[in-house]
Each structure stands twice: as C-alpha cells, then as structure tokens.
VEXDREN-2710 file (C-alpha; in Angstrom, 1 decimal):
% VEXDREN-2710
k/r/px/py/pz
1/MET/19.6/16.4/-32.0
2/GLU/16.9/14.4/-34.0
3/HIS/14.4/12.3/-32.1
4/LYS/15.9/8.8/-32.9
5/GLN/19.4/9.9/-32.1
6/LYS/18.2/11.5/-28.8
7/LYS/16.4/8.4/-27.7
8/ARG/19.6/6.3/-28.4
9/ALA/21.7/8.7/-26.4
10/GLN/19.2/8.5/-23.5
11/LEU/19.3/4.7/-23.7
12/GLY/23.1/4.7/-23.8
13/TRP/23.1/7.0/-20.8
14/ILE/20.6/4.8/-18.9
15/MET/22.5/1.6/-19.7
16/TYR/25.6/3.0/-17.9
17/ASP/23.5/2.8/-14.7
18/TRP/22.9/-0.9/-15.5
19/ALA/26.7/-1.3/-16.0
20/ASN/28.1/0.3/-12.9
21/SER/25.4/-0.7/-10.5
22/ALA/27.1/-4.1/-10.4
23/PHE/29.8/-2.5/-8.3
24/VAL/27.3/-1.2/-5.8
25/THR/25.3/-4.4/-5.4
26/THR/28.0/-7.1/-5.5
27/ILE/31.0/-5.2/-4.1
28/THR/29.8/-2.3/-1.9
29/ALA/26.6/-3.6/-0.6
30/ALA/26.5/-7.4/-0.6
31/VAL/29.4/-9.8/-1.2
32/LEU/32.5/-7.7/-0.2
33/PRO/31.2/-6.6/3.2
34/VAL/30.5/-10.2/4.2
35/TYR/33.7/-11.4/2.6
36/PHE/35.6/-8.7/4.4
37/SER/34.1/-9.6/7.7
38/ASN/34.2/-13.4/7.4
39/VAL/37.4/-13.9/5.4
40/ALA/39.7/-10.9/4.9
41/ALA/39.3/-9.6/8.5
42/ALA/38.1/-12.8/10.1
43/HIS/40.8/-12.7/12.9
44/LEU/39.6/-9.3/14.1
45/PRO/36.8/-8.7/16.7
46/ALA/33.3/-8.2/15.2
47/HIS/32.9/-4.5/16.1
48/VAL/36.5/-3.8/14.9
49/ARG/35.7/-5.3/11.5
50/THR/32.6/-3.0/11.2
51/ALA/34.7/0.0/12.2
52/TYR/37.5/-0.8/9.7
53/TRP/35.0/-1.2/6.9
54/GLY/33.6/2.2/7.8
55/TYR/37.1/3.8/7.8
56/THR/37.9/2.2/4.4
57/THR/34.8/3.7/2.9
58/THR/35.6/7.0/4.4
59/ILE/39.1/7.1/2.9
60/ALA/37.8/6.3/-0.6
61/LEU/35.2/8.9/-0.5
62/LEU/37.5/11.6/0.8
63/ILE/39.8/11.0/-2.1
64/VAL/36.9/11.6/-4.5
65/ALA/35.8/14.6/-2.6
66/LEU/39.2/16.2/-3.0
67/LEU/39.7/15.4/-6.7
68/GLY/36.1/15.8/-7.9
69/PRO/35.9/19.6/-8.4
70/ILE/39.3/19.8/-10.1
71/LEU/38.5/17.0/-12.5
72/GLY/35.0/18.4/-13.2
73/ALA/36.3/21.8/-14.2
74/MET/39.0/20.1/-16.3
75/ALA/36.4/18.0/-18.1
76/ASP/34.3/21.1/-18.9
77/PHE/37.3/23.0/-20.2
78/SER/38.7/20.1/-22.2
79/GLY/35.3/19.0/-23.6
80/ALA/36.1/15.6/-22.3
81/LYS/33.2/14.5/-20.0
82/LYS/32.8/11.1/-21.8
83/ARG/36.5/10.6/-22.0
84/PHE/37.0/11.2/-18.2
85/LEU/34.1/8.8/-17.6
86/THR/35.9/6.2/-19.6
87/ILE/39.2/6.6/-17.8
88/PHE/37.7/6.3/-14.3
89/ALA/35.4/3.4/-15.3
90/LEU/38.5/1.6/-16.3
91/ILE/40.2/2.4/-13.0
92/GLY/37.1/1.3/-11.1
93/SER/36.8/-2.0/-13.0
94/ALA/40.5/-2.7/-12.4
95/GLY/40.0/-2.2/-8.6
96/ALA/37.0/-4.7/-8.8
97/ALA/39.1/-7.2/-10.7
98/LEU/42.0/-6.9/-8.2
99/LEU/39.8/-8.0/-5.3
100/PHE/39.9/-11.5/-6.8
101/PHE/43.4/-11.8/-5.2
102/VAL/42.2/-11.1/-1.6
103/THR/42.2/-14.1/0.6
104/GLU/42.0/-14.9/4.4
105/GLY/43.7/-12.2/6.6
106/ASP/44.2/-9.8/3.7
107/TRP/42.0/-7.1/5.1
108/LEU/44.4/-4.3/4.3
109/MET/44.7/-5.5/0.7
110/ALA/40.9/-5.7/0.5
111/SER/40.7/-2.1/1.7
112/ILE/43.3/-0.8/-0.8
113/PHE/41.7/-2.5/-3.8
114/TYR/38.2/-1.4/-2.7
115/ILE/39.4/2.2/-2.4
116/ILE/40.8/2.0/-6.0
117/GLY/37.5/0.6/-7.2
118/ASN/35.4/3.1/-5.3
119/VAL/37.4/6.1/-6.5
120/GLY/37.0/4.9/-10.1
121/PHE/33.3/4.3/-9.6
122/ALA/32.5/7.6/-7.8
123/SER/34.7/9.7/-10.1
124/ALA/33.1/8.2/-13.2
125/ASN/29.7/9.0/-11.8
126/VAL/30.6/12.7/-11.7
127/PHE/30.9/12.7/-15.5
128/TYR/28.0/10.4/-16.0
129/ASP/25.7/12.7/-14.0
130/SER/27.1/15.7/-15.9
131/LEU/25.9/14.2/-19.2
132/LEU/22.2/14.2/-18.0
133/PRO/21.5/17.8/-19.1
134/HIS/23.0/17.1/-22.5
135/VAL/20.8/14.0/-23.2
136/ALA/17.5/15.0/-21.7
137/GLY/15.5/18.2/-21.8
138/GLU/14.2/19.8/-18.5
139/ASP/10.8/18.1/-18.8
140/GLU/12.4/14.7/-19.4
141/ARG/15.0/14.7/-16.7
142/ASP/12.9/13.3/-13.8
143/MET/11.9/10.3/-15.8
144/VAL/15.2/9.7/-17.6
145/SER/17.0/9.9/-14.2
146/SER/14.5/7.6/-12.7
147/LYS/14.8/5.1/-15.5
148/GLY/18.6/5.2/-15.0
149/TYR/18.1/4.1/-11.4
150/ALA/15.5/1.5/-12.4
151/TYR/17.8/0.0/-15.0
152/GLY/20.6/0.1/-12.4
153/TYR/18.5/-1.9/-10.0
154/LEU/17.7/-4.5/-12.7
155/GLY/21.3/-4.8/-14.0
156/GLY/22.9/-4.8/-10.6
157/GLY/20.3/-7.2/-9.3
158/LEU/20.7/-9.7/-12.1
159/LEU/24.5/-9.9/-11.7
160/LEU/24.0/-10.1/-7.9
161/ALA/21.6/-13.0/-8.4
162/ILE/24.0/-14.8/-10.6
163/ASN/26.8/-14.3/-8.1
164/LEU/24.7/-15.3/-5.1
165/ALA/23.8/-18.5/-7.0
166/MET/27.5/-19.3/-7.5
167/ILE/28.2/-18.6/-3.8
168/MET/25.2/-20.4/-2.3
169/LEU/25.6/-23.5/-4.4
170/ALA/29.3/-23.9/-3.6
171/PRO/29.8/-27.3/-1.8
172/ASP/32.3/-26.2/0.8
173/GLY/33.8/-23.1/2.5
174/GLU/36.9/-23.0/0.3
175/THR/34.8/-23.1/-2.9
176/THR/32.5/-20.4/-1.4
177/ALA/35.4/-18.1/-1.0
178/LEU/36.5/-18.8/-4.6
179/MET/33.0/-18.0/-5.9
180/SER/33.0/-14.7/-3.9
181/ARG/36.3/-13.8/-5.5
182/LEU/35.0/-14.7/-9.0
183/SER/32.0/-12.5/-8.3
184/PHE/34.4/-9.5/-7.9
185/LEU/35.9/-10.3/-11.3
186/SER/32.5/-10.6/-12.9
187/VAL/31.7/-7.0/-11.8
188/ALA/34.7/-5.7/-13.8
189/VAL/33.6/-7.6/-17.0
190/TRP/29.9/-6.6/-16.6
191/TRP/30.8/-2.9/-16.0
192/LEU/33.0/-2.7/-19.2
193/ILE/30.6/-4.6/-21.5
194/PHE/27.5/-2.6/-20.7
195/THR/29.3/0.7/-20.9
196/ILE/29.6/0.2/-24.6
197/PRO/26.2/1.7/-25.4
198/LEU/27.2/5.0/-23.7
199/TRP/30.5/5.0/-25.6
200/LYS/28.6/4.4/-28.9
201/TYR/25.5/6.6/-28.6
202/VAL/26.3/9.5/-26.2
203/GLN/28.1/12.3/-27.9
204/GLU/30.7/14.4/-26.2
205/PRO/29.0/17.8/-25.5
206/VAL/30.1/20.9/-27.3
207/ARG/33.2/22.3/-25.8
208/ARG/32.9/25.9/-24.6
209/ILE/35.8/28.0/-23.4
210/LEU/35.8/31.5/-22.2
211/LYS/37.7/34.1/-24.1
212/GLY/41.1/34.4/-22.7
213/GLU/41.3/30.6/-21.9
214/GLU/42.5/29.6/-25.3
215/HIS/46.1/29.2/-24.2
216/PHE/45.3/27.7/-20.7
217/ASN/46.3/24.1/-20.0
218/PRO/43.5/22.0/-18.4
219/VAL/45.0/22.3/-14.9
220/GLN/45.2/26.1/-15.1
221/ALA/41.7/26.4/-16.5
222/SER/40.3/24.1/-13.8
223/PHE/41.6/26.2/-11.0
224/SER/40.6/29.5/-12.7
225/ARG/37.1/28.2/-13.2
226/LEU/36.8/26.9/-9.7
227/ALA/38.0/30.3/-8.3
228/HIS/35.4/32.0/-10.5
229/THR/32.6/29.7/-9.4
230/PHE/33.4/30.2/-5.7
231/SER/33.5/34.0/-6.2
232/GLU/30.0/33.8/-7.6
233/ILE/28.5/31.4/-5.0
234/ARG/26.0/34.1/-4.0
235/LYS/24.6/34.1/-7.6
236/PHE/23.9/30.4/-7.3
237/LYS/22.4/30.7/-3.8
238/GLU/19.5/28.2/-4.4
239/LEU/21.8/25.7/-6.0
240/PHE/24.3/25.7/-3.2
241/LYS/21.5/25.7/-0.6
242/PHE/20.3/22.5/-2.2
243/ILE/23.8/21.0/-2.1
244/VAL/23.9/21.5/1.6
245/ALA/20.5/20.0/2.0
246/PHE/21.5/17.0/-0.1
247/TRP/24.7/16.7/1.9
248/LEU/22.7/16.4/5.1
249/TYR/20.0/13.9/4.1
250/ASN/22.3/11.9/1.9
251/ASN/24.5/11.3/5.0
252/GLY/21.7/9.1/6.2
253/ILE/20.8/7.5/2.9
254/GLY/24.5/6.7/2.0
255/THR/25.2/5.2/5.4
256/ILE/22.2/2.9/5.3
257/ILE/23.2/1.6/1.9
258/VAL/26.9/1.1/2.8
259/MET/26.6/-0.3/6.3
260/ALA/23.3/-2.4/6.1
261/THR/24.9/-5.7/5.3
262/ILE/27.8/-5.5/7.8
263/TYR/25.3/-4.3/10.5
264/GLY/23.1/-7.4/9.8
265/THR/26.2/-9.6/9.9
266/GLU/27.1/-8.1/13.3
267/LEU/23.6/-9.0/14.6
268/GLN/24.4/-12.5/13.4
269/PHE/21.7/-12.7/10.8
270/SER/22.3/-15.4/8.2
271/GLU/23.8/-14.6/4.8
272/ILE/20.5/-15.7/3.2
273/THR/18.8/-12.8/5.1
274/THR/21.5/-10.1/4.7
275/ILE/22.3/-10.7/1.0
276/GLY/18.8/-12.0/0.1
277/THR/17.3/-8.7/1.4
278/LEU/19.7/-6.7/-0.7
279/LEU/18.7/-8.8/-3.8
280/MET/15.0/-8.1/-3.0
281/VAL/15.8/-4.4/-2.7
282/GLN/17.2/-4.5/-6.3
283/PHE/14.1/-5.9/-7.9
284/VAL/11.5/-4.2/-5.7
285/GLY/13.3/-0.9/-6.3
286/ILE/12.7/-1.1/-10.1
287/PRO/8.9/-0.2/-10.1
288/PHE/9.2/2.2/-7.2
289/SER/12.0/4.2/-9.0
290/LEU/9.7/4.6/-12.0
291/LEU/6.8/5.3/-9.6
292/PHE/8.7/8.2/-8.0
293/GLY/9.3/9.6/-11.5
294/LYS/5.5/9.6/-12.0
295/LEU/5.0/10.9/-8.5
296/ALA/7.2/13.9/-9.3
297/GLU/5.0/14.7/-12.2
298/LYS/2.0/14.9/-9.9
299/LEU/3.4/16.3/-6.6
300/GLY/6.5/18.0/-7.9
301/THR/10.1/16.9/-7.4
302/LYS/10.7/18.5/-4.0
303/ARG/7.6/17.1/-2.4
304/SER/8.4/13.6/-3.7
305/ILE/11.8/13.9/-2.1
306/PHE/10.1/14.9/1.2
307/VAL/8.0/11.7/1.0
308/SER/11.2/9.6/0.7
309/LEU/12.9/11.3/3.6
310/GLY/9.9/10.7/5.8
311/ILE/10.1/7.0/5.1
312/TYR/13.8/6.9/5.7
313/THR/13.3/8.5/9.1
314/VAL/10.9/5.7/10.1
315/ILE/13.4/3.1/8.8
316/ALA/16.3/4.5/10.9
317/ILE/14.2/4.5/14.0
318/ALA/12.9/1.0/13.4
319/GLY/16.5/-0.2/12.8
320/TYR/17.3/0.4/16.5
321/PHE/14.6/-2.1/17.5
322/MET/15.7/-4.8/15.0
323/TYR/16.2/-8.2/16.6
324/LYS/14.7/-10.7/14.2
325/GLU/15.7/-11.5/10.7
326/ILE/12.1/-10.8/9.5
327/HIS/12.7/-7.2/10.7
328/PHE/15.7/-6.9/8.3
329/TRP/13.5/-8.1/5.4
330/ILE/10.7/-5.6/6.3
331/LEU/13.1/-2.6/6.6
332/GLY/14.8/-3.7/3.4
333/PHE/11.4/-3.5/1.6
334/GLY/11.1/0.0/3.0
335/VAL/14.5/1.0/1.6
336/ALA/13.5/-0.4/-1.8
337/ILE/10.5/1.9/-1.9
338/VAL/12.5/5.1/-1.6
339/GLN/16.2/4.5/-2.4
340/GLY/16.1/4.9/-6.1
341/GLY/13.5/7.6/-6.2
342/SER/15.1/9.8/-3.6
343/GLN/18.5/9.8/-5.4
344/ALA/17.1/10.0/-9.0
345/LEU/14.9/13.0/-8.1
346/SER/17.8/14.7/-6.3
347/ARG/19.9/14.3/-9.4
348/SER/17.3/15.7/-11.7
349/LEU/16.4/18.6/-9.4
350/PHE/20.1/19.6/-9.2
351/SER/20.4/19.4/-13.0
352/ARG/17.7/22.1/-13.4
353/MET/19.6/24.6/-11.4
354/LEU/22.9/24.5/-13.2
355/PRO/24.2/25.9/-16.5
356/PRO/24.7/22.9/-18.9
357/SER/28.0/24.2/-20.2
358/LYS/29.5/23.8/-16.7
359/SER/27.7/20.6/-15.8
360/ALA/30.8/18.6/-14.9
361/GLU/32.1/21.3/-12.6
362/PHE/28.8/21.7/-10.9
363/TYR/28.1/17.9/-10.7
364/SER/31.6/17.6/-9.1
365/PHE/30.3/19.8/-6.3
366/PHE/27.2/17.7/-6.1
367/SER/29.4/14.6/-6.0
368/VAL/31.6/16.2/-3.3
369/SER/28.5/16.8/-1.2
370/GLU/27.5/13.2/-1.8
371/LYS/31.0/11.9/-1.0
372/VAL/31.5/14.0/2.1
373/ALA/28.1/12.7/3.2
374/GLY/29.4/9.3/2.5
375/THR/32.5/9.9/4.7
376/MET/30.7/11.4/7.6
377/GLY/28.0/8.8/7.8
378/PRO/30.1/5.7/7.9
379/LEU/32.7/7.5/10.1
380/LEU/30.0/8.3/12.6
381/PHE/28.7/4.8/12.4
382/GLY/32.1/3.3/12.9
383/VAL/33.0/5.7/15.8
384/VAL/29.7/5.2/17.6
385/SER/30.0/1.4/17.1
386/SER/33.5/1.4/18.6
387/ILE/32.5/3.5/21.6
388/MET/29.2/1.6/22.3
389/GLY/30.6/-1.9/21.4
390/GLY/27.7/-2.3/18.9
391/SER/25.8/-0.5/16.2
392/ARG/22.2/0.0/17.4
393/VAL/22.8/3.6/18.5
394/SER/24.6/4.3/15.3
395/ILE/21.6/3.4/13.1
396/VAL/19.1/5.5/15.0
397/SER/21.4/8.5/15.1
398/LEU/20.9/8.9/11.3
399/ILE/17.5/10.5/11.7
400/ILE/19.2/13.9/12.5
401/PHE/20.5/14.0/8.9
402/PHE/17.0/13.4/7.4
403/ILE/15.4/16.0/9.6
404/LEU/18.0/18.7/9.0
405/GLY/18.3/18.0/5.3
406/GLY/14.5/18.0/4.8
407/TYR/14.2/21.3/6.7
408/LEU/16.9/23.0/4.5
409/LEU/15.2/21.6/1.4
410/THR/12.1/23.5/2.3
411/ARG/14.2/26.7/2.0
412/VAL/15.3/26.0/-1.6
413/ASP/13.5/28.0/-4.3
414/GLU/13.6/25.8/-7.4
415/ASN/12.2/28.4/-9.8
416/GLU/14.7/31.0/-8.8
417/GLY/17.5/28.5/-9.2
418/MET/16.4/27.6/-12.7
419/ARG/16.2/31.3/-13.6
420/VAL/19.7/32.0/-12.5
421/ALA/21.0/28.9/-14.4
422/LYS/19.4/30.0/-17.6
423/GLU/20.9/33.5/-17.3
424/GLU/24.4/32.1/-16.6
425/GLU/24.2/29.7/-19.5
426/GLU/23.3/32.5/-21.9
427/ARG/26.1/34.7/-20.5
428/PHE/28.6/31.9/-20.8
429/ILE/27.6/31.2/-24.4
430/GLN/28.0/34.8/-25.4
431/ALA/31.4/35.1/-23.7
432/SER/32.8/31.8/-24.9
433/ALA/34.4/30.4/-28.0
434/ALA/32.6/27.2/-29.1
435/GLU/34.5/24.3/-30.6
436/ALA/33.2/20.9/-31.6
437/THR/35.0/18.1/-29.9
438/SER/37.4/16.5/-32.3
END
C-alpha cells in the first residue's frame, strides 16, 4: 500500500470512530439514560429505573457476546469485514432512529430499540477493530488507535453539544422531550454520513481460506475455524491471558461509562451537571487520548494501561463519597484523563498478538470479553442497587475488577504473544489459498 493511500485508509478508519461515537455519547451515556428515567420509565421507582436500565444493557451485550465469534469467523472466511461493518452500522443507526418514537411510559419500547441499536453498534465495532492491523503497521497502531478515540471524543462531543443546545433551549417540557427524540434521530444521520470515508478509502483485506475450505459455506467455515481456534488456545496463551485481564478491568470501565449518568440522576444531580460533565469528558478526553499514545511510546503500552487502571481505582472509591455536584464534575475530569487512553491502548496491544488474516475472528473474542464485561458490570450494579436501595455500594465494588485485571495483565508476556502471532500468520499464509475480494 503506497504512503498516500495508506494515510487515506487510516483517516477513513479513524473517522468511523467520529461517526459511531455519537451513539455512545448521545444515546448510551447522556440523553437516553435521562430520557429513560424521566420520561419512558417515569412511573417507576427511582432505583427500579436504574435496575431496568442495567438489565437492558445486559441483554444487548449478551446478544453480541453470543453472535460475535460466529460473525467474526464468517467475516474472515468471506473476506467481508468491511461489508459486515456496513450491515451492522445500518442496523445500529436504525435502532437509534426508532428511539424517536418512544414517549412517556414506553420504557419497554425504549429498551427494545436501544437493544437493536446497541447490537448494531457493538457488532460493527468487531469488524471496525479487526481492520486496524490492515491499515496500520505494528509501530503505528498505538497512535492510530489513540487518534481513533480522540476523533471519537471530538465527533461524539460535537453532536452531543448540538443536541444539548436543542434540549436546554427548549421552552417547555413537551418541547424538551421532542428535542430529546430528535437527538436520537440525529445520531442515525451522523453515524451514516461520517462512515462514508471508511467505505471510500479502506479496502477489504485480502481473503485467505485454508485448503479444504473452498467448498464450505460461511456458516460451516465459521464453526470449523472456531473449533480450530479453541483447539489451539494453548498456542495463543498470552493472547487469551490478555483477554481475561481485559475482561476483568473493562468490567469496571464499561460500568462507569454506562451507569454514570443514571447514577447521577438517582443522586438528584441536575441535568446540567450530569450531561454537562459527560460533554466535558468528550473534549477533555481528546488531548489525553493522544497523550496516552505518546506515553505508550515512552513507558510501553502495558505500563501506560497500568497508570489508567490506578486512576480508575481512585475514581471508583471516590464515587462512594460523592454527595455534591462538584464531586461529579471532578470525577468526570478524572475519567476523561484515562477513558480513551485505556481502551485505545488495550485495542492496539491486542492487535499485536493476533494473526492479521484472522483478525475479525480474534477481535470477536476481544469484543466478547468486552461485552461480557459489559453485562456483568451493569448487572452487578443493578442487583446491588436493588438490594441496597441505592447505588453507592455498587460504584465502590468496581475496584475489584481493576485490581484483578491489573494483576493478570502483569502476567502477560507481550513479546511472546507477538512471536506466536507472526508464526501463525506465516503458517496460515502458506496453508491458504489467497483471493482478492471481488
């Protein structure tokens, strides 16, 4: 790939983070949790609303966890990573658009449409992440991945700012609800428009199929490849060790992201504080995402992740003692420092320990670990909230995930993982029949 074409491909890849981050900011993190609590589920007790939101998130992520590995293996076999991304981006944007029709008392409808949107968003991300090894070399991945998160913060933050302006400037409650619904529709439009650079500049990676797979259909091939991968888990010992570590510490990260706004609403913080803090996180997170990319060049990727986990541990403990709105702003600033960097570096570290020809399959396992983490965290948060009648204990309990995940990360030998990945890629190429995607 010549230099100019490679840079365009990287820009197209990065811009997808700009595109789909609108779903995270407006729908997952900011507007929908408040709209769910204050409108769609307004007739339910406060702690029940929090629990139902946790259960809704759990269902969506479980669906992705079950489908992810099969879809990933199918995409690798079919040479259709970009095509699968397109299909699920369309599903996700459709779910976002359907939320426009949710009104007072429609908590079940809100849950169903959010599940559709989240399944599309998370599934598309499997194929998006799997394209990283194909658009960036090993020495570029920390920075390209970090730029993706930085652009995601900026794009998601800009649309959130526009949507918040519409909502805050509404003259009455009825108009405010309409503006919230229009914000869900805006996510669908934004997502599709800014996916165009990826469609235009990122090429479908070369299709590689093993000899003997020529007459398989995609479903047969996916199960065959998954069985083969599971049979060789010992070979990818460091990679799967990292997946478990990521599963553990991302439990805490994912729960903080998903439950922060509704937790603030439960504490009766104003919408200006809960949503304004999330908007601040978007823009403060831009330079810190890039800074973590630079930090990884100095300290190494693993050590930089350890720094982020230490800060997250402090945030979870401090969340237990949060009583004033200024505390929410301060903790939000802390999250902004580490959120993008921790996830960008986890993504790039994982990419170094997998064979590129099987990137969708392996990123599906990465995604499953992320989604299972996403199910367990909100589920625990919801259950503890229901038992305790409030969420303070739920937030402080998250430190166990950061401690255990950080410990297991110390046991991961990155260099050994890279060596095994290179050997497997060479073996796979030698044993495969290569075809250019038509």
